[in-house]
Rosetta silent file (secondary structure, phi, psi, omega in degrees, C-alpha in Angstrom):
SEQUENCE: MFFNNWQVLLRTAVVGVSAYVSLILLLRVSGKRTLSKMNAFDFIVTVALGSTLATILLNRDVSLAEGTAAFGLLIGMQYAVTWSSIRARWIRRLVTGEPSLLLYRGAFLSAALRRVRVTEDEVRAAVRAAGCAALDKVEAVVLETDGSFSVIRPGEEVEISALAEVKGFESPDAQA
SCORE:     score description
SCORE:     0.000 S_00000001
   1 L     0.000  -44.736 -178.737  -25.841   14.211    6.966 S_00000001
   2 L   -92.491  -22.704 -177.348  -26.276   13.490   10.691 S_00000001
   3 L  -157.520  124.950  177.108  -29.211   11.108   10.439 S_00000001
   4 L   -93.847  -64.042  176.436  -30.773    9.238    7.526 S_00000001
   5 L  -166.952  168.795 -177.557  -33.362    6.984    9.124 S_00000001
   6 H   -68.493  -29.038 -178.604  -33.889    4.445   11.851 S_00000001
   7 H   -62.796  -40.009  178.455  -33.667    1.529    9.427 S_00000001
   8 H   -64.475  -42.408  178.423  -30.009    2.306    8.667 S_00000001
   9 H   -65.780  -39.967  178.792  -29.187    2.441   12.376 S_00000001
  10 H   -64.410  -44.068  177.510  -31.039   -0.822   13.012 S_00000001
  11 H   -58.890  -45.987  179.726  -29.168   -2.514   10.130 S_00000001
  12 H   -59.586  -43.847 -179.732  -25.839   -1.290   11.504 S_00000001
  13 H   -65.584  -47.240 -176.906  -26.693   -2.600   14.983 S_00000001
  14 H   -68.191  -47.425 -179.588  -27.956   -6.011   13.826 S_00000001
  15 H   -67.655  -37.934  179.079  -25.187   -6.584   11.267 S_00000001
  16 H   -61.116  -48.299  179.484  -22.565   -5.222   13.675 S_00000001
  17 H   -64.349  -43.798 -179.037  -23.516   -7.606   16.472 S_00000001
  18 H   -64.794  -43.780  179.406  -23.830  -10.537   14.035 S_00000001
  19 H   -65.386  -41.052  178.751  -20.501   -9.791   12.341 S_00000001
  20 H   -61.602  -46.023  179.420  -18.787   -9.385   15.705 S_00000001
  21 H   -62.901  -43.462  179.795  -20.168  -12.707   16.940 S_00000001
  22 H   -65.067  -38.263  177.424  -19.132  -14.473   13.722 S_00000001
  23 H   -63.225  -46.122  179.120  -15.623  -12.994   13.969 S_00000001
  24 H   -60.443  -44.961  179.529  -15.272  -14.144   17.588 S_00000001
  25 H   -61.663  -44.361  179.135  -16.493  -17.650   16.703 S_00000001
  26 H   -65.074  -38.826  177.863  -14.092  -17.919   13.766 S_00000001
  27 H   -65.702  -38.631  178.811  -11.183  -16.673   15.878 S_00000001
  28 H   -66.568  -40.193 -179.923  -12.002  -19.220   18.600 S_00000001
  29 H   -67.546  -36.006 -175.514  -12.180  -22.044   16.059 S_00000001
  30 H   -73.136  -16.618  176.514   -8.894  -21.013   14.441 S_00000001
  31 L   100.851  172.058 -174.843   -6.960  -21.378   17.703 S_00000001
  32 H   -67.009  -25.321 -177.269   -4.767  -19.260   19.938 S_00000001
  33 H   -59.739  -33.726 -179.108   -2.158  -18.586   17.258 S_00000001
  34 H   -64.063  -27.543 -177.497   -4.499  -16.149   15.524 S_00000001
  35 H  -109.155   15.000 -175.771   -4.539  -13.987   18.650 S_00000001
  36 L   -75.251  175.797  175.385   -0.928  -14.445   19.708 S_00000001
  37 L   -56.279  133.367 -165.854    1.726  -11.798   20.119 S_00000001
  38 L   -91.688  136.182  163.420    2.035  -10.317   16.674 S_00000001
  39 L   -98.766 -174.800 -175.709    4.779  -10.320   14.127 S_00000001
  40 H   -60.020  -41.100  179.738    4.349   -8.318   10.916 S_00000001
  41 H   -61.881  -46.838  179.680    2.303  -11.045    9.225 S_00000001
  42 H   -62.796  -38.072  179.147   -0.104  -11.335   12.176 S_00000001
  43 H   -62.363  -42.887  179.509   -0.448   -7.552   12.303 S_00000001
  44 H   -62.205  -43.416  179.043   -1.453   -7.435    8.622 S_00000001
  45 H   -63.713  -41.578  179.747   -4.110  -10.111    9.164 S_00000001
  46 H   -63.050  -43.672  177.647   -5.444   -8.257   12.208 S_00000001
  47 H   -63.326  -41.992  179.510   -5.689   -4.981   10.277 S_00000001
  48 H   -63.494  -39.134  177.399   -7.412   -6.785    7.396 S_00000001
  49 H   -64.149  -42.071  178.414   -9.933   -8.331    9.806 S_00000001
  50 H   -64.469  -41.558  178.276  -10.658   -4.901   11.293 S_00000001
  51 H   -64.388  -40.410  177.917  -11.055   -3.357    7.876 S_00000001
  52 H   -63.815  -43.937  178.132  -13.397   -6.157    6.839 S_00000001
  53 H   -60.039  -43.751  178.995  -15.489   -5.667    9.980 S_00000001
  54 H   -63.042  -40.364  179.255  -15.760   -1.934    9.273 S_00000001
  55 H   -64.652  -43.004  178.264  -16.791   -2.617    5.680 S_00000001
  56 H   -60.978  -42.216 -178.113  -19.478   -5.069    6.781 S_00000001
  57 H   -67.390  -41.082 -168.018  -20.803   -2.541    9.287 S_00000001
  58 H  -105.073  -15.076 -177.475  -20.856    0.511    7.075 S_00000001
  59 L  -105.236  111.554 -178.663  -21.316   -0.686    3.499 S_00000001
  60 L   -66.640  -18.861 -179.674  -24.873   -1.729    2.694 S_00000001
  61 L   -78.207  -10.532  179.653  -23.656   -3.421   -0.492 S_00000001
  62 L  -105.194  118.634 -179.210  -21.743   -6.037    1.554 S_00000001
  63 L   -79.720  162.572  176.963  -23.950   -8.715    3.094 S_00000001
  64 H   -60.671  -39.135  179.226  -23.271  -10.393    6.414 S_00000001
  65 H   -63.414  -42.206  178.169  -22.690  -13.684    4.560 S_00000001
  66 H   -64.443  -41.688  179.183  -20.085  -12.065    2.299 S_00000001
  67 H   -65.324  -42.050  178.377  -18.369  -10.492    5.291 S_00000001
  68 H   -64.765  -38.632  175.927  -18.338  -13.757    7.214 S_00000001
  69 H   -62.695  -39.581  177.783  -16.884  -15.469    4.140 S_00000001
  70 H   -64.422  -42.315  175.374  -14.178  -12.774    4.024 S_00000001
  71 H   -57.602  -49.202 -179.328  -13.412  -13.369    7.724 S_00000001
  72 H   -59.793  -40.875  178.768  -13.181  -17.092    7.049 S_00000001
  73 H   -63.180  -48.136  179.686  -10.921  -16.538    4.060 S_00000001
  74 H   -62.023  -45.832 -179.298   -8.507  -14.288    5.986 S_00000001
  75 H   -68.139  -38.772  176.993   -8.383  -16.602    8.994 S_00000001
  76 H   -63.162  -41.790  177.748   -8.059  -19.644    6.739 S_00000001
  77 H   -64.648  -40.648  178.530   -5.171  -18.062    4.856 S_00000001
  78 H   -64.392  -40.572  177.889   -3.464  -17.198    8.115 S_00000001
  79 H   -60.842  -45.780 -179.441   -3.971  -20.766    9.326 S_00000001
  80 H   -62.253  -42.653 -179.123   -2.492  -22.160    6.080 S_00000001
  81 H   -68.243  -43.561 -179.953    0.540  -19.880    6.238 S_00000001
  82 H   -68.592  -37.077  176.453    1.241  -20.600    9.915 S_00000001
  83 H   -60.802  -45.058  179.701    0.690  -24.337    9.360 S_00000001
  84 H   -66.364  -38.626 -177.024    3.168  -24.205    6.460 S_00000001
  85 H   -69.045  -25.029  175.850    5.671  -22.108    8.410 S_00000001
  86 H   -71.664  -31.475 -175.090    5.795  -24.715   11.159 S_00000001
  87 H   -94.979  -21.632 -178.766    6.679  -27.365    8.596 S_00000001
  88 L  -130.422  117.110 -176.125    8.996  -25.427    6.269 S_00000001
  89 H   -60.327  -39.074 -178.221   11.763  -23.234    7.633 S_00000001
  90 H   -64.791  -33.975  176.906   12.009  -21.111    4.454 S_00000001
  91 H   -69.770  -42.220  179.189    8.329  -20.199    4.719 S_00000001
  92 H   -59.267  -44.330  179.881    8.758  -19.283    8.395 S_00000001
  93 H   -67.495  -36.171  178.438   11.678  -16.984    7.555 S_00000001
  94 H   -65.212  -41.696 -174.938    9.754  -15.455    4.657 S_00000001
  95 H   -81.318  -46.728 -172.145    6.690  -14.738    6.812 S_00000001
  96 H  -105.314  -13.064 -175.018    8.178  -13.820   10.181 S_00000001
  97 L    79.179 -160.189  178.335   11.773  -12.904    9.415 S_00000001
  98 L  -142.366  151.243  178.589   14.467  -13.849   11.862 S_00000001
  99 L   -65.563  152.987 -178.437   15.728  -12.420   15.135 S_00000001
 100 E  -124.544  133.629  176.227   18.800  -10.167   14.952 S_00000001
 101 E   -79.349  123.576 -176.051   21.689   -9.882   17.370 S_00000001
 102 E  -109.176  -28.989 -179.480   22.254   -6.178   18.168 S_00000001
 103 E  -142.575  133.617  179.745   24.672   -6.269   21.102 S_00000001
 104 E  -136.255  122.981 -179.234   27.004   -9.085   22.046 S_00000001
 105 L    49.978   47.424  174.384   29.103   -9.197   25.220 S_00000001
 106 L    83.308   -3.473 -177.017   28.696   -5.470   25.796 S_00000001
 107 E  -111.448  131.755  176.152   29.594   -4.388   22.247 S_00000001
 108 E   -69.260  143.397  174.886   27.135   -2.901   19.749 S_00000001
 109 L  -103.682   91.750 -170.785   26.967   -4.589   16.353 S_00000001
 110 H   -56.628  -43.090 -179.094   26.773   -1.495   14.150 S_00000001
 111 H   -63.005  -40.725  179.053   25.990   -3.261   10.871 S_00000001
 112 H   -67.131  -40.747  178.089   23.104   -5.128   12.476 S_00000001
 113 H   -59.875  -45.039  178.754   21.765   -1.934   14.071 S_00000001
 114 H   -64.357  -44.146 -176.598   21.768   -0.188   10.680 S_00000001
 115 H   -60.234  -40.317 -177.562   20.190   -3.163    8.903 S_00000001
 116 H   -97.743    3.139  176.707   17.222   -3.334   11.313 S_00000001
 117 L    57.537   52.103  176.691   17.062    0.468   11.796 S_00000001
 118 L  -121.202  139.363  179.627   17.501    0.435   15.571 S_00000001
 119 L   -92.270  160.262  175.657   19.521    3.024   17.457 S_00000001
 120 H   -60.846  -34.987  178.605   21.982    2.407   20.248 S_00000001
 121 H   -61.318  -38.111  178.691   19.675    4.457   22.490 S_00000001
 122 H   -67.393  -36.961  176.921   16.833    1.989   21.870 S_00000001
 123 H   -66.849  -43.273  177.393   19.098   -0.910   22.819 S_00000001
 124 H   -59.429  -41.095  178.873   20.187    0.950   25.967 S_00000001
 125 H   -62.561  -40.133  178.334   16.517    1.495   26.848 S_00000001
 126 H   -64.892  -39.225  178.748   15.840   -2.243   26.440 S_00000001
 127 H   -64.507  -44.939  177.477   18.799   -3.029   28.677 S_00000001
 128 H   -62.370  -42.459 -179.313   17.521   -0.605   31.338 S_00000001
 129 H   -62.680  -27.404  178.070   14.004   -2.051   31.063 S_00000001
 130 L   -83.053   -1.504  176.848   15.506   -5.477   31.743 S_00000001
 131 L    86.750   18.896  178.442   17.011   -4.117   34.964 S_00000001
 132 L  -100.812  140.457 -177.421   20.634   -3.996   33.864 S_00000001
 133 L   -98.620  -20.142 -175.732   22.762   -0.995   34.714 S_00000001
 134 L  -135.490  137.013  179.700   25.792   -1.593   32.483 S_00000001
 135 H   -63.365  -35.169 -179.065   26.129   -2.762   28.890 S_00000001
 136 H   -71.163   -5.607  175.635   29.251   -4.758   29.702 S_00000001
 137 H   -98.056   10.985 -179.261   27.105   -6.797   32.093 S_00000001
 138 L  -112.649  129.999  177.824   24.893   -7.934   29.202 S_00000001
 139 L   -74.149  -46.986 -177.215   25.671  -11.075   27.223 S_00000001
 140 E  -159.385  151.532  169.113   23.366  -10.263   24.293 S_00000001
 141 E  -125.516  127.916 -176.943   20.458   -8.141   23.094 S_00000001
 142 E  -120.181  132.914  170.758   18.285   -9.640   20.375 S_00000001
 143 E   -88.035  113.371 -176.486   15.613   -7.918   18.295 S_00000001
 144 L   -79.245  168.167 -176.493   12.900  -10.568   18.058 S_00000001
 145 L   -67.490  -18.537  178.038   10.628  -11.109   15.061 S_00000001
 146 L   -92.916    4.506  178.275    7.727   -9.403   16.843 S_00000001
 147 L    91.460   -3.131  178.722    9.779   -6.222   17.392 S_00000001
 148 L   -86.429  161.679  178.328   10.495   -6.823   21.073 S_00000001
 149 E  -104.468  138.158  171.297   13.971   -6.907   22.591 S_00000001
 150 E  -111.312  129.428  179.609   15.350   -9.867   24.527 S_00000001
 151 E  -112.714  123.178 -178.952   18.157   -9.098   26.947 S_00000001
 152 E  -111.330  124.707 -179.303   20.330  -12.011   28.045 S_00000001
 153 L   -91.768  151.100 -179.616   22.509  -11.583   31.110 S_00000001
 154 H   -60.817  -35.125 -178.040   25.835  -13.411   31.563 S_00000001
 155 H   -67.448   -7.862 -177.980   24.703  -14.999   34.823 S_00000001
 156 H   -88.005    9.199  178.794   21.982  -16.832   32.937 S_00000001
 157 L    50.375   72.299 -178.725   24.535  -19.270   31.480 S_00000001
 158 L   -59.972  127.354  176.494   23.915  -18.516   27.826 S_00000001
 159 L  -104.925  151.169  179.670   23.667  -21.678   25.846 S_00000001
 160 H   -58.484  -35.314 -177.225   24.349  -21.869   22.162 S_00000001
 161 H   -62.307  -28.536 -179.050   20.834  -23.224   21.638 S_00000001
 162 H   -71.252  -27.915 -177.693   19.273  -19.966   22.845 S_00000001
 163 H  -112.334    6.771 -172.373   21.009  -17.924   20.145 S_00000001
 164 L   -57.699  -39.214 -176.720   21.306  -20.581   17.426 S_00000001
 165 L   -96.726    9.430 -176.377   18.735  -19.069   15.033 S_00000001
 166 L   -85.759  126.961  179.734   19.662  -15.438   15.683 S_00000001
 167 E   -65.086  128.673  178.891   21.034  -13.569   12.688 S_00000001
 168 L   100.310   -7.404  179.292   24.555  -12.360   13.419 S_00000001
 169 L  -100.190  128.996  172.086   25.399  -14.973   16.057 S_00000001
 170 L  -112.396  139.400  179.518   28.129  -17.478   15.404 S_00000001
 171 L   -65.030  152.421  178.828   28.661  -20.299   17.794 S_00000001
 172 H   -55.950  -30.556  177.990   31.896  -20.175   19.812 S_00000001
 173 H   -63.448  -40.196 -178.942   33.024  -23.260   17.871 S_00000001
 174 H   -73.225  -26.975 -177.750   32.714  -21.355   14.580 S_00000001
 175 H   -79.494  -21.565 -176.304   34.539  -18.317   16.020 S_00000001
 176 L   -73.931    0.000    0.000   37.565  -20.328   17.120 S_00000001
């Protein structure tokens, strides 16, 4: 239960180091996007890579070559999806979602808060973290696709281009 034999430990050490090195090499080849700030899709790939590494380390029935092929497959699929999402807007929205406007010119957008399951307290915390003391001094709070909040202050001269792709924002021209 606590110890089988030295051969099992040696296999774990050799395969572990080899699998780790192959994962690092594949991640370096795939580019910085694979290691970027994560949205839900990136998080799933990262968890799958970790699970694959654990399987390679602990399952004697999985060879290092099979594990490296699995790493390559996961990273290749992520590369294909991100490559496609850069070229097709519908794929990008399917994979990463879209940012949501939660507060605009000091007023909470209740329907948006419910839709993304965020509380007013969480928005207030984001506003405080951005160094703002009053909600009416905030132009907008956006929930980004990676789960972070962006707080835009009025003094920053909000341009329509900054909020153009944000769900729930209509340009001033459309509001008139």
